[in-house]
C-alpha positions as CSV (number, residue, x, y, z in Angstrom):
1,M,0.0,0.5,0.7
2,I,1.6,3.1,-1.2
3,Y,0.3,6.3,0.7
4,T,-2.6,8.0,-1.0
5,Q,-3.7,12.0,-1.3
6,H,-6.9,12.7,-1.8
7,R,-7.7,15.8,-0.5
8,Q,-5.8,18.7,-2.2
9,G,-6.3,21.5,0.2
10,I,-3.2,19.6,2.1
11,K,-0.9,19.0,-0.8
12,W,-1.2,22.6,-1.0
13,I,-0.6,22.8,2.9
14,E,2.2,20.6,2.6
15,M,4.8,22.1,0.0
16,I,4.0,24.9,1.4
17,V,4.9,24.9,4.8
18,S,8.1,22.6,3.9
19,I,9.6,25.3,1.8
20,L,8.9,27.7,4.1
21,I,9.9,25.5,6.8
22,I,13.0,25.1,5.2
23,G,13.6,29.0,4.1
24,T,13.0,29.7,8.8
25,L,16.5,27.7,9.0
26,D,18.0,28.4,6.5
27,Y,17.9,32.3,7.1
28,M,18.0,31.9,11.8
29,F,20.8,29.7,11.2
30,N,22.6,31.5,8.1
31,L,22.8,28.2,7.0
32,S,23.4,29.3,3.3
33,I,22.1,25.8,1.3
34,L,21.9,27.4,-1.8
35,K,25.7,27.3,-2.1
36,W,26.5,23.2,-0.2
37,T,28.0,21.5,-2.9
38,I,24.5,19.2,-3.0
39,D,21.4,21.2,-2.7
40,P,18.9,20.2,0.0
41,L,16.4,21.2,-2.2
42,I,16.8,18.4,-3.7
43,F,15.7,16.0,-1.2
44,Y,12.6,19.0,-1.2
45,I,11.5,17.4,-5.0
46,L,12.1,14.4,-4.2
47,L,10.2,14.2,-1.6
48,F,6.5,15.7,-2.8
49,S,7.7,14.2,-6.4
50,L,7.2,11.0,-5.4
51,R,4.4,11.6,-3.2
52,Y,2.5,13.2,-5.3
53,G,3.4,12.5,-9.1
54,L,4.0,15.3,-11.5
55,L,1.4,17.8,-9.2
56,G,4.3,17.4,-7.0
57,A,6.8,17.3,-9.0
58,F,5.8,20.6,-10.8
59,A,5.0,22.3,-7.7
60,S,7.7,21.8,-5.8
61,F,10.2,23.1,-8.9
62,L,8.0,26.1,-8.8
63,F,8.2,26.2,-5.2
64,T,11.9,26.1,-5.0
65,M,12.3,28.4,-7.8
66,I,11.0,31.4,-6.2
67,Y,13.3,30.4,-2.8
68,H,15.9,30.9,-4.8
69,L,15.7,34.1,-6.3
70,S,13.5,35.0,-3.4
71,S,17.3,34.1,-1.8
72,L,19.1,36.1,-4.6
73,A,16.8,39.0,-4.6
74,W,17.2,40.0,-0.3
75,A,20.7,38.7,-0.7
76,G,21.1,41.4,-2.5
77,E,22.0,40.3,-6.2
78,D,21.1,40.6,-10.0
79,V,18.6,38.3,-10.3
80,L,18.6,38.4,-14.4
81,L,21.7,37.8,-14.0
82,F,21.1,34.5,-12.2
83,V,19.8,33.0,-15.6
84,Y,23.3,34.0,-16.9
85,D,25.3,31.5,-14.2
86,R,26.3,28.4,-15.3
87,G,26.1,26.6,-12.4
88,E,23.2,28.5,-11.5
89,L,21.2,27.5,-14.3
90,S,22.6,23.6,-14.5
91,W,20.7,22.9,-10.7
92,I,18.2,24.5,-12.5
93,I,17.9,21.9,-15.0
94,L,19.4,19.5,-12.8
95,H,16.7,20.6,-10.6
96,F,13.3,20.3,-13.4
97,L,14.9,16.6,-14.8
98,V,14.9,15.2,-10.9
99,A,11.2,16.8,-10.3
100,I,9.7,15.7,-14.5
101,S,11.5,12.0,-13.7
102,C,10.4,11.5,-10.3
103,G,6.7,12.5,-10.6
104,M,6.0,10.8,-13.8
105,F,7.8,7.6,-12.2
106,S,5.2,8.2,-9.0
107,T,2.6,9.4,-11.4
108,S,2.6,5.3,-13.6
109,F,3.2,4.0,-9.9
110,Q,0.7,5.6,-8.5
111,E,-2.1,4.3,-11.3
112,R,-0.1,1.4,-11.6
113,Y,-1.0,0.8,-8.0
114,L,-4.7,2.0,-9.0
115,S,-5.5,-0.1,-11.3
116,L,-4.1,-3.0,-9.1
117,R,-7.0,-1.7,-5.4
118,L,-9.2,-1.4,-8.0
119,R,-9.2,-4.9,-9.0
120,Q,-8.5,-6.4,-5.9
121,E,-11.8,-4.4,-4.7
122,E,-13.6,-5.9,-6.9
123,V,-12.2,-9.5,-6.1
124,T,-12.9,-8.8,-2.4
125,E,-16.6,-7.8,-3.4
126,E,-16.4,-11.0,-5.8
127,N,-15.2,-13.1,-3.0
128,E,-18.0,-11.6,-1.2
129,R,-20.1,-12.5,-2.6
130,L,-19.7,-15.8,-3.1
131,R,-18.9,-16.2,0.7
132,D,-22.9,-14.6,0.4
133,T,-24.0,-16.7,-1.4
134,L,-21.9,-20.1,0.2
135,E,-23.4,-19.3,3.4
136,K,-27.3,-19.2,1.9
137,L,-26.5,-22.5,-0.1
138,R,-25.8,-24.3,3.2
139,V,-28.1,-22.3,5.3
140,A,-31.1,-24.4,2.4
141,Q,-29.0,-27.1,3.0
142,E,-29.5,-27.3,6.1
143,A,-33.0,-26.5,5.5
144,M,-33.3,-29.4,3.3
145,R,-31.6,-31.7,4.6
146,N,-34.2,-30.9,8.4
147,K,-37.4,-31.0,6.5
148,V,-35.8,-34.6,4.9
149,L,-35.3,-35.3,8.7
150,E,-38.6,-34.1,9.9
151,S,-40.2,-35.5,6.4
152,N,-43.4,-38.1,7.6
153,H,-42.4,-39.5,3.6
154,T,-39.0,-40.6,4.2
155,L,-38.4,-43.9,2.4
156,T,-38.3,-45.6,5.3
157,N,-42.0,-44.5,5.8
158,I,-43.4,-45.0,2.5
159,Y,-41.6,-48.3,2.9
160,R,-43.6,-48.6,5.9
161,I,-47.6,-47.4,3.9
162,G,-46.3,-49.4,1.9
163,T,-46.6,-52.6,3.5
164,E,-49.8,-51.2,5.7
165,L,-51.2,-51.2,3.1
166,D,-50.2,-55.3,1.6
167,Q,-53.5,-56.5,3.3
168,S,-55.9,-59.9,2.6
169,V,-59.1,-58.1,3.2
170,A,-59.8,-54.7,1.1
171,D,-62.0,-53.5,4.5
172,I,-58.6,-53.3,6.2
173,V,-57.1,-51.5,2.9
174,R,-59.7,-49.1,2.9
175,D,-58.9,-49.1,6.9
176,K,-55.5,-48.7,7.6
177,L,-55.8,-45.9,4.3
178,L,-57.9,-43.4,6.0
179,Q,-55.5,-43.7,9.0
180,I,-52.2,-43.2,7.3
181,L,-54.2,-39.7,5.7
182,Q,-54.8,-39.2,9.3
183,D,-51.4,-39.3,10.8
184,S,-49.3,-38.8,7.4
185,F,-51.2,-35.5,6.0
186,D,-53.5,-34.3,9.1
187,A,-56.3,-35.5,7.2
188,K,-60.0,-35.0,8.8
189,E,-63.1,-35.0,8.1
190,I,-62.0,-37.9,5.7
191,A,-64.3,-41.3,4.1
192,I,-64.3,-43.3,0.8
193,Y,-67.2,-43.6,-1.4
194,H,-68.3,-46.4,-4.0
195,V,-68.2,-44.5,-8.0
196,D,-71.5,-46.2,-9.2
197,A,-71.7,-47.1,-12.8
198,S,-72.8,-43.7,-14.0
199,R,-70.1,-41.5,-12.3
200,R,-72.8,-39.6,-10.4
201,T,-73.0,-41.0,-7.3
202,L,-70.7,-41.8,-4.5
203,R,-71.7,-43.9,-1.5
204,L,-70.3,-44.2,1.9
205,H,-68.2,-47.4,1.9
206,I,-65.7,-46.1,5.4
207,R,-66.0,-42.2,7.7
208,F,-63.8,-40.8,10.0
209,G,-66.1,-37.5,10.6
210,D,-69.0,-35.9,10.9
211,K,-71.9,-37.9,9.0
212,E,-73.3,-34.2,7.7
213,L,-70.2,-33.3,6.5
214,L,-69.7,-36.9,5.3
215,P,-73.2,-38.3,4.6
216,Q,-74.2,-41.5,3.5
217,T,-74.8,-41.1,0.2
218,M,-72.8,-38.4,-2.6
219,F,-74.9,-36.7,-6.0
220,I,-71.7,-35.7,-8.1
221,D,-72.0,-33.8,-11.7
222,P,-69.1,-35.7,-13.3
223,E,-68.8,-33.3,-16.3
224,Q,-67.7,-29.3,-13.8
225,G,-65.8,-29.0,-10.5
226,I,-63.3,-30.4,-9.1
227,Y,-64.8,-34.0,-10.0
228,Q,-64.5,-33.1,-13.9
229,R,-61.0,-32.1,-12.8
230,M,-60.6,-35.8,-11.0
231,F,-62.0,-38.6,-13.9
232,Q,-59.7,-35.7,-16.9
233,K,-56.7,-36.9,-14.8
234,Q,-57.2,-39.2,-13.0
235,A,-55.8,-37.3,-10.1
236,I,-56.1,-35.9,-6.9
237,A,-58.7,-33.1,-7.4
238,I,-58.0,-29.9,-5.5
239,R,-61.3,-27.1,-4.4
240,T,-61.2,-23.3,-5.9
241,I,-62.1,-20.4,-4.4
242,D,-64.6,-19.6,-6.4
243,E,-66.6,-23.3,-5.4
244,T,-68.5,-23.9,-2.7
245,D,-69.8,-26.6,-0.6
246,I,-67.9,-29.0,-2.0
247,P,-65.4,-31.6,-0.6
248,L,-61.5,-29.3,-0.1
249,L,-59.9,-32.5,-1.7
250,I,-61.2,-36.2,-4.2
251,A,-59.0,-38.8,-5.1
252,P,-59.3,-40.6,-7.2
253,I,-58.5,-45.2,-6.2
254,R,-58.1,-46.7,-9.8
255,Y,-58.4,-50.7,-10.4
256,D,-59.7,-52.9,-13.1
257,G,-59.1,-50.6,-15.0
258,R,-60.5,-47.1,-14.1
259,I,-61.9,-44.9,-10.2
260,Q,-63.8,-47.5,-8.8
261,E,-63.4,-45.4,-5.4
262,V,-62.9,-41.8,-4.2
263,V,-61.1,-41.0,-0.6
264,V,-62.6,-37.6,0.4
265,I,-60.7,-35.4,2.6
266,Q,-63.2,-32.4,3.9
267,S,-60.7,-30.7,5.7
268,I,-56.0,-31.5,5.7
269,A,-53.2,-28.9,6.8
270,F,-52.5,-26.5,4.8
271,E,-48.7,-26.8,4.8
272,R,-49.6,-30.3,3.3
273,L,-51.4,-28.8,0.2
274,T,-47.7,-28.3,-2.1
275,N,-46.9,-30.3,-4.8
276,Y,-44.8,-32.5,-2.8
277,E,-47.2,-33.7,-0.6
278,M,-50.2,-33.6,-3.1
279,H,-47.4,-36.6,-5.0
280,V,-47.4,-38.3,-1.8
281,M,-50.3,-39.0,-1.3
282,Q,-51.7,-39.8,-5.4
283,L,-48.7,-42.2,-5.1
284,I,-50.1,-44.0,-1.7
285,V,-53.5,-43.5,-3.3
286,D,-52.5,-44.9,-6.5
287,W,-51.2,-47.3,-4.0
288,T,-54.3,-49.0,-2.3
289,G,-55.8,-48.9,-5.9
290,S,-53.8,-52.3,-5.9
291,R,-53.6,-53.5,-3.0
292,I,-57.1,-54.2,-2.5
293,E,-57.6,-55.4,-6.2
294,K,-55.2,-57.7,-4.3
295,A,-57.2,-58.8,-2.4
296,M,-60.5,-59.1,-3.6
297,L,-58.6,-61.3,-5.5
298,M,-57.5,-63.3,-2.5
299,E,-60.8,-62.9,-0.2
300,W,-62.5,-64.4,-4.0
301,I,-60.4,-67.1,-3.4
302,E,-60.0,-68.1,-0.2
303,T,-64.4,-67.6,-0.1
304,R,-65.3,-69.2,-2.8
305,H,-66.1,-72.4,-1.1
306,E,-68.0,-70.3,1.6
307,L,-70.9,-68.6,-0.8
308,I,-73.8,-71.3,-2.3
309,E,-72.6,-72.1,-6.2
310,G,-73.0,-70.0,-8.6
311,T,-73.3,-67.5,-6.8
312,R,-72.1,-64.8,-4.9
313,I,-74.4,-65.1,-1.5
314,F,-72.8,-66.9,1.7
315,K,-74.0,-69.3,3.4
316,R,-74.6,-68.6,7.1
317,E,-72.4,-69.6,9.5
318,H,-69.7,-67.5,6.4
319,F,-71.9,-65.0,6.7
320,E,-71.7,-65.0,10.3
321,E,-68.0,-64.2,10.6
322,K,-68.3,-60.9,8.2
323,V,-71.0,-59.4,10.6
324,K,-68.3,-60.0,13.5
325,Y,-66.0,-58.4,11.3
326,Q,-67.5,-55.7,10.8
327,E,-68.5,-55.4,14.2
328,Y,-65.1,-54.9,14.9
329,R,-64.8,-51.8,13.0
330,R,-68.0,-50.7,14.7
331,E,-66.2,-50.9,18.0
332,H,-62.9,-50.5,16.8
333,Y,-62.9,-47.2,14.3
334,G,-67.2,-46.5,14.5
335,Q,-67.3,-47.4,11.7
336,P,-71.8,-48.0,12.1
337,Y,-73.5,-51.5,10.1
338,S,-76.7,-52.6,9.7
339,L,-78.7,-55.6,9.3
340,V,-81.1,-56.4,7.2
341,Q,-82.5,-59.8,6.2
342,L,-85.5,-60.1,3.6
343,D,-88.9,-63.3,4.1
344,I,-88.6,-65.9,1.3
345,R,-90.1,-68.8,1.8
346,N,-92.3,-69.8,-1.3
347,T,-90.8,-67.4,-3.8
348,P,-91.1,-68.7,-7.1
349,F,-87.1,-67.4,-8.0
350,S,-83.8,-69.4,-7.3
351,L,-81.4,-68.1,-5.1
352,I,-79.2,-67.4,-8.7
353,E,-82.4,-64.9,-9.9
354,L,-82.3,-63.7,-7.3
355,E,-79.2,-62.4,-6.8
356,L,-79.4,-61.3,-9.7
357,I,-82.9,-58.9,-9.0
358,L,-81.8,-57.5,-6.0
359,R,-78.2,-56.8,-6.9
360,Q,-79.5,-54.0,-9.1
361,S,-81.0,-52.1,-6.1
362,M,-77.6,-52.9,-4.5
363,R,-74.0,-51.1,-2.9
364,E,-71.1,-53.3,-4.6
365,I,-69.9,-53.6,-1.0
366,D,-73.3,-55.1,0.2
367,L,-72.6,-58.5,1.5
368,I,-76.2,-61.6,1.7
369,G,-76.1,-64.4,3.4
370,F,-78.7,-66.8,3.0
371,D,-80.5,-69.4,5.9
372,E,-81.1,-71.6,4.8
373,N,-83.5,-73.0,8.2
374,T,-85.7,-69.8,8.2
375,E,-85.0,-69.4,4.2
376,H,-84.5,-65.7,4.6
377,L,-82.4,-63.7,3.2
378,Q,-79.5,-61.6,5.3
379,F,-78.3,-57.7,3.9
380,L,-75.2,-56.7,5.5
381,L,-74.8,-53.0,5.0
382,P,-71.7,-51.9,6.0
383,G,-71.8,-48.2,7.0
384,T,-75.2,-47.5,6.8
385,P,-76.4,-46.8,10.4
386,Q,-80.0,-48.2,11.1
387,E,-82.1,-46.0,10.3
388,H,-81.1,-46.0,7.1
389,A,-81.2,-49.7,6.5
390,N,-85.1,-49.8,6.6
391,R,-85.3,-47.2,3.6
392,F,-82.5,-50.2,2.2
393,L,-85.0,-52.4,3.1
394,E,-88.1,-50.8,1.5
395,R,-86.0,-50.6,-2.1
396,I,-85.2,-53.7,-1.9
397,K,-89.6,-55.7,-1.4
398,A,-91.1,-52.8,-3.0
399,V,-88.2,-54.8,-6.1
400,Y,-89.1,-57.5,-5.3
401,V,-92.4,-57.9,-5.7
402,Q,-92.6,-56.0,-8.4
403,K,-90.6,-59.6,-10.3
404,G,-93.7,-61.5,-8.7
405,G,-92.1,-62.9,-5.2
406,R,-94.2,-62.1,-2.0
407,V,-93.5,-60.6,0.6
408,Q,-94.6,-63.4,4.0
């Protein structure tokens, strides 16, 4: 680093005061420095030429000339004859050459120094920016690391969710799905509905929440709004700001090549409505569809011997096992179910014909059992409270009578 002085006034003051000090000392002690073999004024020129460049060179040379001429005038010598004295003239030329050479060297050196300093400042600023960028990157990496560690969707948890959903009973798969959505996504007021063939009616499978928000049956329009977006994109759809009186979020469950069921969520934590969270939820729901399909196939294989040949009507003892399972769900998950029966004594129809007639007015999840002793058909309605079961029975009776059956 070299000395720099940006205030011009200080430069002039330094040079004037310095020449005045030299003159004062010369006068007080009668030094006669102008007659010395080595002129001390040349060091004055060297100092300010090297200190301030060409400006200092010209100024210091000018002040030494003024001092020289003033000294001659003060001593009573002829100032005009001074320019004809070769000895004096040689000193003046030497002073001038020293001032010019030192001033040019100093100016060139200061310019190089200024260029290097500006470059150094640029590098320093760039380094500061790089340090800031690295610090931001470190903070971002730390935040991402914490987010990954704190996330519910680590590979371990996703694997755990996958294994929990891999069940041999379709209803258990659905129960597990709702529990997972509640625990992992802070979802509330949540249910699974079956989609009928017309795509205009949703019938309840299972719900965790208020039956006012999640009714037994929902009538929808698949040609507009949130339901249209779900059916078109075959993916999760979220309610827009201008949509009212509809669920906050719906997610399709696909198996057998189409949307068979729908997860309906009325409330979910706002921070969960991110692209990443929705992608994970879609992954879980898609996996659920494959698990339900697998579970239904396994159930069919395992329960074929429990059915009356040629039908999907359960024998009495096996039907009672299904009732016990629904009772377990009611006790542990609060899911209602209903039992109703239809007297078919002296019916003109076979069991195969009866099933074909009655299945048209039933949900796919509803089960039928036959008691050979009493000749009654029993209907198990999962997710249906008893107050709705009576209406179901009236509808079944009406269809049965319409087809020619007789109610005892």
